[in-house]
N, C-alpha and C positions, 0 to 999 in steps of 0.2 A: 467463711471465706467471701469477700465481696467479689461476686462473679457476674458484672453486668455484660449484656451483649451489646455489641454494636450493631446498632440498624439503621447507620447511615447509608444512604444511596448515594453513589459517587455521581457528582453532577458533570453535565457535558463539558467536554475541553473545548476551549476556544482557539486551540492552536489549529493553524491550518496545516494541511500536508505540505512538505516542503522538498520536494524532489522534482527533478526533470525526468520526463519519460526517457527510455532507452529507445534508441534509433530502431524503426521498423525493420526487422531482419527478413523481409521478404522482396522478392524481384517484383518491378512493375509488370504487370501482366501484360500479354501480347494483345494490345488493341487493334482491332481491325481499322484499316482505311476504309472511308466511303467507298463503295464499289461502283463500277460503272453499270450495275444493273443487269448484266449479260446473264443470261442461263448457263448453265454447265455445259449443255449442247454447244452454243456458241463459242464458250472460253476453250474447250478442249482442242479444236483444230490450231486456233492461234497460239495455245501455249505449246502443242506439239511443235507447231513452226518456230518457236523461239522468242516469242513475245513475252518479255519480263513480266510485264504488268498483268498479263492473262495468267502466266504461270502463277502469280502472287495471288490473285483473285482465286484461281481454281483451288489453291492450297487452303485459302480461307473457307472455301465451301466443303473441302474435306475436314479441316479442323472441327468446323461447327456442325458438321452433318446437315448442311443446308441444300436441299436438292439432291443429296447423295448420302449413301451410307456413311456414317460419320468414321473417319480413320486417320488416326494421328501419323500412321506410317506414311499413308500417301501423302497428307499435307506435308510433312517433312520433305518427301522427295521432290514435291513441287517448289517448295520453299527454296530447297538446295538449288533447284535451277534457276531460279530468279537471282538467288543470292550470288551465284558464280558469276552473274552479269553485272554484278554491283548494285543490285537494288537493295538500298537502305532498310526498308521496312522489311523486307524478306530475310535480311541479315540478322534483324533483331529478332524476328518471330522465330528464325531457326536456331539462334542463339539461346532464346528462352526456352525451346523444347529440349535441347542438350542441358540447359540449366536443371530444368524439371525432371529430365528423363521421359518425356513424352513422345513416343513414337521412334525413339533412338535411344540408345544405350547413354545413360547420364554420363557427362563428359565436362567437366568445369573447364579444362584446358581450351576445349573446342568452342564452349561457349564465350570464353573471354575472347577468342580470335574472332569470332562473329560479332559480339558486342562492340569490340574495337573498331572493326570495319564500318559499322554502322554509326558508332559513336564519332568517328572521324570524318563522316558525312554530314555531321550536326544532327543525328537522331537523338532527341532527349531522353526517350525511354532507355536506349542503349546506353546513352551516357550516366544515367542514374544507376542501371544494373550492373555498370562495369565500376562505377564508383563503389557499389555496394560490396562487390567482390573484394575489391583492395581493402575496403573499411573492415571487413570480418575476415579477410584471409581465406577466401573459398577459391582454391584453385592456384592461388598465388599466395606469396607471403604477405602479411599485412602490411600496407604502405599507406598510412595516412594523408601524405602529401599527395600521391596519385588520387587517392580518394576525394580529397578537397579538390583537387584540379577538376575531376570530372563531374562532381556534384555542383561545383560552381558553374561550369557550361550548361548543365540541364537547369540549374536555378535561375540562370539569366534568360533562359527560353520559357520560363513560368512554370516549370515543373515543381507542383507543390510538395512532393515528397523529397526532392533533392533540396529544396529550399529549408524544409523542416530539418534533414540531417544535417545540413551544412549549418544552420542555425546551432543544432546539438553540439557540433565540433567547436565552435566558437564558444558555447555555453560551458563545455566540459574542458576545453584546452586540448582537444586530441589533434595534433600536427600543426597546431598554430596556437600562440599564447591566447589565454582565456581574454574574450573580449564581449562583454555584455551588451555593448551597443550593436556590434555586429550580430550578436544573437538575435537580439530584438528586432534588427532591421529584417532578418529572414525569416524569424518566426511570424512577424506581422505580414509579411508578403503571403506566406502559406497560409495563414489564419483568414485572411482576407479571401482566399481561394475556398474557404470552407474547411480546412484542415483540422480536424477536431484536436489531435495531439498538439499541434501548433497553437490552437486557441487556448488549451488548457496551461502550456508552458508560458505564453505570453501574459496569461492572467496571472500566473505564479509570479513572474517578473514583476509585475505591477503590485502585486499583493506583499511581496518581498522588498520592493524597493531595489532591486539587482538591475543596474544599468540605467534606471530611471527612478525618478522620486515616487514613493509610495504613492498610489493613487487606487482607493478602494473602489470608486465608481468604474474606472477602466477594468479592474480586476473582476468586479460583478459583470460587466459587459461580456468579457470573453469567457469567463467561467460560464455565463448563460449560454452562449454560442455553443461552446463545447457539450454542455449539459443537455442542450435540446437536440444533440446528435446522438445522445445516449452514452456519453462518458460518464461512468459511475464516480469516478473521483471528483470530475468538474461538479458533478451534482451534489456530492458530499460537501465539497468547499463551498458551492453556492448556498447550500442549506444553513452552513454554518454561519455565513453572513447574513442571511434573513435572521436567524437566530440570536447572532450578537448584534445586529444593526451597524454592520459595517460596510459602507457605500450605500447602503439602503436602511429606510426604517425598518424597525424591528417589525417582523411580521411571522409570527408563529405558524399561521396556517400554510404559507408559502415554505417555511422550513420544514413543515411536517411532509408538504407535498414533495420536496426535492429530496429529502431524507428517504421517504418511501420509495420514490424511483431509483435511487442508488441501493437502498436495502435489498430491493427486490433483484438487483442484479448481482447480491452477494456481498457487498462492501460491509464488512463487520462493523466498522466505526459507525457508519450509517445505521445499522440494525440496532446497535447499541443506544444511539441518540434518540432514534425513533421510538424505541423501548421507553427511555427517559420521559418522553414527551408525553407517552400514554400513562405512565407511571406518575407524573407530576401535573397531568391535565392541562400542558401547554400547546395550544392550537388544536386541541382535540378533549373531548370529554375523557375523564379518567376511566381507564379501562384496563384493570389488573389482568384480565386474561390475555387482552393483546400486548400488554407489556411483557408478561411472561414468555409469550410466543416468540417476540423479537429478541429478548434476552437470551433465550434459548439458542436461536439461530447464531447469534455471536458468541454464546459461550462455547457453542461446538465448534467455532472456528479458532478458538483459543483467546478470546478477549477476556483479560483478567478481572476488569471492573464488571463486565457483564456477568461472568461466571459468580462473582461476589454477590451481585444483586439478585440474580437468580436463586442463590442459595438463601438469601434472606427472605424472599418470597416463600421458598419452600419450608423455611425455618417458622415463619409466621402464618403460613397458610394464607398467604394474599395471591387470589386468582387461582388458586389450586387448594387441594387438601394438604394440611400440614404433613411433611415427609421428612423425618430427620435424616433417613438414609440419603435422600436425594440432596438434603442441605449440606451433609457431610461431603458427599461426592464433590459437590461444587465449591465448598469452602477449601476443600483439598486443592481442587485444580487451580483456584485463585491463589491460594497461600503458596502454592510451588511456584508461581510466578512472583513471587514478592509483595502481593498484596498485603499490607500489615493488618488492615481490619479483618480480613479473612484468616490471617495467621491467628489473629486474637480471638476470635468466635469459634474457631476449630479447637485451639487450646482449651476454652471454656467447655466445648463439648465433651473433650477427652477428661476433663477435669470432674466434670459432674457426671459423666457416664451416660450422656443422652444420644440415645441412637447406637450406641456401642458400650462396650464394658470400660468402666472407669480405668484410664491408663495415665499414670502420674508421669511416666517418661515422655510419652506423647505429648502430654500438656506441657511439660518443661521444654520441649523441643520449641514448640509453637509460641510459648510464650516469649521466650528468649529471641526468636526470630523476630516478633513484633516488637519488642522491647528495645533491641538493638536498632530499630528504625525509629525509636522515639515515641512509641505508642505508651502514653502514661498509665493507662489500666493494665495493660500487660506487665509493665515494670511493678506495679503495685501486687499484682496476683503472683507475680514471680518472687517478689520479696516476702510474700506471706509463706510461700512453699520453702524459701531459706529458711524463714523464722522457725517455722513449724518443723523442718526436716521432712517434708513431705516428697518421697522419691528422690531423695538425696540425704546427704548428711547436714545436720544442721549448722547454719553459718550465718551468724549474727552480723558480720561484717558485711558480706554480701547483701544482707536484707537492709542494712543501713544504707550501704550504696544505693540500693534501687530505691527505697523510700525517698532518698533525697533527691534523687534524679526527677523522679515523678512530683515531690513536693514542689520543685522549682517550676513545674508547668502548672501548679495551682490545682492538682487533683485533691479532692475533699478528704480528709482523713490521713492523707500522706504525712503532713508535718507532723501530727501527733504521732503517728508510728514510727516515723524517723527518730522523734526525740525518745520516746520509748525503748528503742534499739540503741540510740547513744547512751543511756543511762546503764547499759549492760556491758559497754566495751569498756576497755581499758584506755588509759589516756592515749597510749601510743596506737592501740587498734583504732582508736576514733580519729587520731590525726591522719593515719594511712588511709582510712575510708573515705574521709572528708577531701584528702588529696586526690584520690582515685576519681571521685565524683567532679571534681573541678577539671582534672585532665582528660576524662573520657570524652571521645568524639563521636558523634552520630554515625551510625552504619559501620561501627567497628565492634570487635568483640568486647565483652565486659571482662575486665582485669581479673585474674584469679587471686582472691584475697584470703 
């Protein structure tokens, strides 16, 4: 039987990731206002006399453990005194403590009450946190309209997270009709303040031409900004643009640099593409051991093409000792995810008994899976098994069908095998098999003939 292995390494994908990031589900932290510089000793009598500013500053000292033993409980007590006097910063800080359960029992309703008091005094952080609670339904029913209202107020004050979340709502059509232009406007405002997620999403809009004409240079600009802040997906997309020469000249060295930075953060697509660069010697010297290493990282995260390429390396002894058991393990993992080349190679190993006992049923299973995806060698070998009755009852009509399908793809010897089978069929059988070959659709089961 003709049982060639596929030793093709899948090449890098040129497709960029095309999704918007989810709104950050965290509250804006309580940021301290510049203090008067007064010591705790000077603040205590003023705070006890009812000075709201001194009460808030004293609370800050207890919150941070600055000059006193750190105590969230005492911080909450002093913030509460200042909040009762209408101090917006203290209201926000105490709201945050109820939101997080710091020094007080976690109480979303109380947090909302305090955030609202501060938000109505135009405190941007409180407006953002209040919007977030309406956005995710924390302590209140989800209310996109109220979320948008409060995001908008905070965004107009320059709150970068609010600008980003507001952009997302326009991007996704939450509480408002989808409006790519508005999304871009607010992504840009946040991006220009250094918001990495906004920079990434703005890059993606230019990359995909959503709300703006496609502009690879602008995409590169904003991917770079986000990548330099450590965004792993931006690093990956930037690497792809250098790899493919989109918006920048092709630069394999820079592609490797950005793939590596993303790969080291665990991005499996970056790990896979970095492995390919070492495998093919693009931007680096060929290094089978490094390729094997990065394929393994991606394979262990479930990357089907990395699993296939890793199996090839174990199968061929590239960068490691030949290891049939490891090859079978990774061919199987990739085959289960639908990789047709892995399905074919796994079928061959079962067919030949390499690394395992010969198993015709398993070979038929995987030849069939690959053949139904249009893999011509799998069609041919499966046809041979039908022709010879290996692991199944002999079926010359099915053999003819399979030989006919792979002959149409130009596989050597398939036409001769098809014609040989045709001579063994009756006129009616031949007509039925020919019609079935014409009517068969890729990625569907073969007819029972």
